[in-house]
N, C-alpha and C positions, 0 to 999 in steps of 0.2 A: 290357037297353036299351043303345042305342048312345050312350054318354056318354064324354067324356074325363075323365081325372083332374083336369086343370087347363085352363082356357081363358083366354087373354089376348088382348084385342082393343083396337081404337082406338089411343089413345096411352098406355095403361097401362104402368107400369114397375115391377112388383113384384119382390121378392126372395124366392126359395124356397130354404130351407136345411134339409137333413137330413130330408127327407120320403121316404116310401115311396109310390109311385104304381104300383099293381099291378092286373092283371086287369081293365082297363077296355077294353071293346069298341071304343070310339071313339078310343082312343089314350091314352098317358100324359099328354101335354101338347100342346095345339094353340094356335099363336100366329099372329095375323093383324094386319091394319091397319098402323099405324105404332108399334106397341107395342115395348118394349125391356126385356123381363124378364131376370133373372139367376137361374141355377140353380146352387147350390153344395152339394155333398155329398148329393145326392139319389140314389135308386134308382128306375129305371123298369123293372119286371119283368113279363113275361108279358102285355103289353097287346096289343090287337088292332090290326092294320093298321100302326100307327106308334108308336114309343116317344116321340119328340119330332118334331112336324111344324110347319113354319113356312112362311108364304107372304106375298104382297104385299110391303110395305116394312118388315117387321119386322126388328129387330136384337136378337140373342140372345147372351147369354154363358152358356156351360156349363163349369163347373169342378169337377173331382173327382166326377163322376157315374158311375154304372153304368147302362147301357142294354142290356137283355138279354132274350132269350126272346120277342121280339115276333113275331106271326104274319106281319108284312110287313117293314117297314123299321125299322131302329133309329132313324135320323135321316133325315127327308125335307125337302128344301129346294126351294121353288118360288118363282115370281115373281122379285122383286128382293130377296129376303131375304138377310140377312147373319148369319153365325154365327162366333163365336170359341169354339173348343173346346179345352180344356186338361186335361191330366192325367186323362183319363176312359177308361173301359173300355167297349167296344161289342162284344158277342159273342152268338152263338147266335140271331141274328135270321134268319128264314126267307128273306128276299130279300136286299137289300143292307144291310150295316152302316150305310153312309151313302150316300144318293142325292141328288145335287145337279143341279137342272134349271133350265131357262130362263136367267135372268141372275143367278142366285144366286151368292154369293161365300162361300167357306169358308176360314177360317184355322184350322189344327189344329196342336197342339204337344204332344208327350209323351203321346200316346194309344196305346192298344192296340185294334186292330180285328181280331178273330179269329173263326174258325168255332166255337171252343170246344175245350176240352182233352179232354173225355171222348168226346163224339160230335159229329163235325163236322156242322153244320146250315147255316150261313150260306152262301148261294150266292156272293155277291160281297162283297169288303171295302168298296171305294169305287167308285161309278160316277158319272160326270159326263156330262151331256147338254146340248144346246142351246149357249148361249154362256156357260155357267157357268165359274167360275174357282176354283182351289184353290191355296193355299199351305200346304205341309205340312212340318213339321220334327220330327226326333227321335221319330218314331212307329214302331210295329211293326205291320205288316199281315201276317197269317199264317194259313195253313191253309184259306183260303176255297175252296169247291169249284169255282166257275166262273171264278175269277180274283181276284187280290188288288186290283189297281187297273185300272179300265177307263174309257177316255176315248172319247167318241163325238162326232159332229157337229163343232162348232167349239169344243168345250171346251178349256181350257188349264190347265196345272198347273206349279208350281214345287215341286220336291221335293228336300229335302236332309237328309242324315244319318238316313235311315230304313232300316229293315230290312224287306224284302219277301220272304217265304219260304213254302215249304211248300204252295203252291196245288196243287190237283189239275189245274189248267189252266196258264195263264201267269201270270207275276209281274206285269208291267205290259203292258197292251195299248192301243195307239193305233189308232183307225180313223176313217173319215170324213176331216175336215180338222182334226182335233184336234192339239194340240201340247203338248210337255212339255220342261222343262229340268230335268235331274237332276244333282245334285252331291253327291259323297261318300256315296252310298247303297250298301248291300249288298243285292243281289238274288240270291237263291240257293235251290237245292233246290226249284224249281218244276217240275212234272212235264212239261209240253209244251215250254216254253222260259221263260227268264227275262225276255226282252223280245220282244214281238211288235209290229211296226210295219207297218201296212197302209194301203192306199188312198192318199190325198193328205196324210197326216199328216206332222208334223215332229218329229224327235227331236234333242235336243242334250244330250250327256252329258259330264261331266268328273269324273275321280277316282272313278268308281264301280267296284265289284267285281261281276261277273256270273259266278257259278260254280255248279258242281255241279247243274245241271239234269239231269233224266233225258232230256231232249231236247237241243236246241241252246241255246247261250248267248243268241244273238240271231237272230231270224228276221225278214227284211224281204221284203215282197211287195207288188206293185202299183206305185205311183209315188211313194212317200214321199221325203222329204229327211232324211238322217241324218248327224249330225256327232258323231264320237267323239274325245276328246282325253284322254290320261292315264288311260285306263281299264284295268282288268285283267279279261280274259275268259279263264277257265281252268277246267279239270277238269270240263267238261260232257260228257255221255254221247254226244253227236253232235258236229256242227261247232261251233267257237267262234262264228262268224258265217256265216250262209247268207243271201244276198241274191239274189232272183230277181225280174225284172220290168223296169220302166223308170224306177226311181227314181234318186236320186243319193246317193252315199255318200262321206263324207270321214273318213279315219282318220289321226290324227297322234299319235305318241308314246304308243301303246298297247302293252300286253303281251298277247299272245294265245298261250297255252301249255297243254300237257297236256290238250288236248281229244281225245276218242276217235275223231274223224274229222278232216276238214280243219280247219286253223286258220281260214282265211278262204275261203269259196266264193262266187264272184261269177258270176252268169249273166244276161246281157242288160242290165245297168245301163249308163247313159251318164254320162260325166264322173266316174268313180270316182277318188278320190285315196287312195292308200295310201302314206304318207310317214313315215319315221323311226320305224317300229314295230319291236318285238322279237317275233318270231314263231318259236317253237321248241317242240320235243318234242310236236308234235301227231302223232297216230297214223296219219294218212293224209298228204296233202300239206300243206306249210306254207301255200301260197296256190294256189288253183285258179281260173283265169279262163277263161270260156267266152262267146263272142259278146258281148264287151264292148268298146265303142268309146270314144274320147277318154279313154283311161286315163292316169294318172300314177302309176307305181309306182317310188318312188325312196328311197334312203337307208335301206332296211329291212335288218334282220338276220333272215335266214330260215334256220333250221337244221332239218333233218329229224330225226326221232326217232333217238336213238342206239341204242335197244333194238330198233328195227325196221329192219334194213338195206335193206328193199325200199321204203322211203318216199322221197319226192322233195320238194325244197324248193319248186319252182315248176312248175305245170302250166298250159300255155296251149293252148286248143282253139278251133276254129271261127274266126269273124271277129273277130280281136282287133286293136284299133288304139289308138295313143297313144304313150306314152313309158315305157321301162323303163331306168332309169339308176341307177348307183351303189349297187346292192344288194349286200349280203354274203350269198352263198349257200353252203350246205354240205349235202351228203348223201353217203352212202357209195357209192351206186350211180349217182349222177348228179344234178346240181343242177337240171336243167331237162328237162322232157318237153314236146314240142310237136309240132305237125303238120309235115309234111315241109318245106314251103317256109320256115316260120318256124324250124325247127330249123337250116336252113342259115345263116340270118342270125345266130342265136344262137351257133352254132359259130364263125362267122367273127369274132365280136366279143367273145368271153368268154375271156380268158386263164385258164388253169386250173393248179392245183397238186394234188399228191396229198393225200388226205384228212388225213393227220397234220399236214402243213404248214398246210393250210387251217384245221384245228381250232385250231391255235395262234394263227393270225391272228384267228380269230373270238373266241377267249378274250379277247384284248386289246380287241377292239371292244366286247364286252359291258359293259365297265365304265362306259360313258357313251354315251348317244345322241348327244351333241354330237360324238363322233368321226366320225359319218357326214358331217359338214360337210367333213372333211378328205379323205374318199375318194370323195365323191359323183360327181365328174367323172372319176375315174380309168378307169372302165369304163362303157360305155354302149351301149345298143341303142336305136335310134329307130325307131318304127313310125308311119307317117303316120296322122293322126287318122281319115281315111276308111277305113282298113283296109288300104291298099296298103303293101307292105313296101319298105323301102329299107335298104341296107347302109351303116351309119355307119362312118367310119374309126375303127378302134380307138384309144383313147387309153390307152397302156400306160405304166406308171411306168418311167422310165429310171433308170439307176444314179445319175445326177446328182440327179434328183428325190427318190430315196430318201435320198441323202446329205443333201439339204437338209432333208428331213423329220426326219432324225436329228440335226439340229443341226450338220452338217458343212458346210464351204464349200471348194470346190475352185478358187476364183478366185485369180489370182496375188497373192501377198503376204497372203492372208487365210486364217487357219486358225481355225475355230471350235472351242471345246472339245468333246471327244467325251464323251458321257454313258456312264458305266460303270455302268448299273443292271441289274436282274435281266432286263429285256427284252433288253438287249444280249447278255447271256450266253446267253439262250435262242435268240436269233437266230444267234449263233455256233454253238450246238449244232446248229441246223437246217442251217446251211451245211455243217457237218461231215458230217451225215447225207446231204446231197445229194451230197457227193463220195464217200461210201462205196459200194462195189460193191453192186449189187442194190437200192438204195434209190430208189424212183420219186418223187423230189422234183424239181420243175421250178422254176427261178428265173423271175423276171419277164421274159418274152420276148414278141415279137410274137405275136398270136393265131394266125396261120397256122402258127407253129412249135410251138404249145403242144399237148400231148397232151390227149385228152378224159378228164376225170377228175372228181373230186367236189367242187371248191370254187372260189372266186374269190380270186386273189392280192391281197394288200393291202400298202400301205406299212407300214413298221415303226411301232410305237407305243411311247411311253415310259411303260410301266406294266407291272405284273405281271399274270400270267394269273389268271383266276378260274374257268376251266372245266377240269374234269378231262379226262384223256385219254379217247378213245373206248372203250378197253378197260374203263374203270372203270364206264361206264354211268350216271354221275351227273354233275350239274353244279350250280353255284350262280349266282345272278344278283343 
């Protein structure tokens, strides 16, 4: 017979403690009306269609329960139902561990939603539909076959301090007009990508780690809006971020490193901002831009892979328009690769130094992203937003400006104390190398007189280096 283990209707508010509700064809528990039951310490095992189902205006508390082995959904929420879910384990259900529909609201804390340890069964960890809402903290969502967290339609989610890992598909997927705010999560080791953002959805993330995907760290397609700040995107098997379509992307103060292809790959997006990021040791280009207009790429540290001398810091292709200013670029074979017309503009406006000198300057810059504020306007290339190119007058650091940055003053009657720190000694060493025969180190000179080489010259910085020499093949950050 098609019966549920427990049915709660109308305005009932019972308490269920330490019960086993198993092998019921109609579900473990079905809640409806304006009821408000509480489930503490129960097990819902092997039920048909749903472990716990709720609808209409019901309000449910589930604490320290196990919901497993259901033929359909572990938890199914419909209507305007509300659920508070704490310290529970939801696993090995054939459809979704949790499915939230309509206008339902879920709050989850300290739960595990998994496909199972022995044999993965559960298709999705958590799916949201309609205009449903979820707030989830300190949860583990892992190993689900078709995705760990999937948002559709106009669903929304606030996620913090969760671990989302090991899916055979993507870690977190947004589609339709859904939205998510993610803070301090670890999203890792998902097969297709760690984060997939599609259609007209909206993503906002801070202090997350997205790493070790067998595909890309982040994949953006369609027309979504994405904002990344203070995230770490590293060690993914393809690109760190690949964004294709007509969406908008904003990246501030992120680390994008050690990815097996490009660090950031942008194609076709409008209004992209890549500002004050550290992008290094990616195995293809640091940043690749193609047919992207209204760009703002400034204040970034972009270092090509030390171990792969054929890599490039920045690649520009097609119809590129916007502003490129104040970036610190370094690569052994050349910092920038671009089309013919654009190459001429970049060559005319980028003072260069030999790789060893640039490497030393970059080492100082890596200690703090705040350093970018000091060098942002030293070197700039401006590309008109419509895509037309214009040559901006190069702003090159003069001896006076370098002296000012070093704490010296050359005005009459004014002598500022000279800083005798480790950086001053290193700077003197570089100057000695520049004067030595056969050493291709170029001082700060107008761009028209600078040789084409592998980095961008910087003013001096009052700190010690943290980056090893290129020959060592390693660095710290």
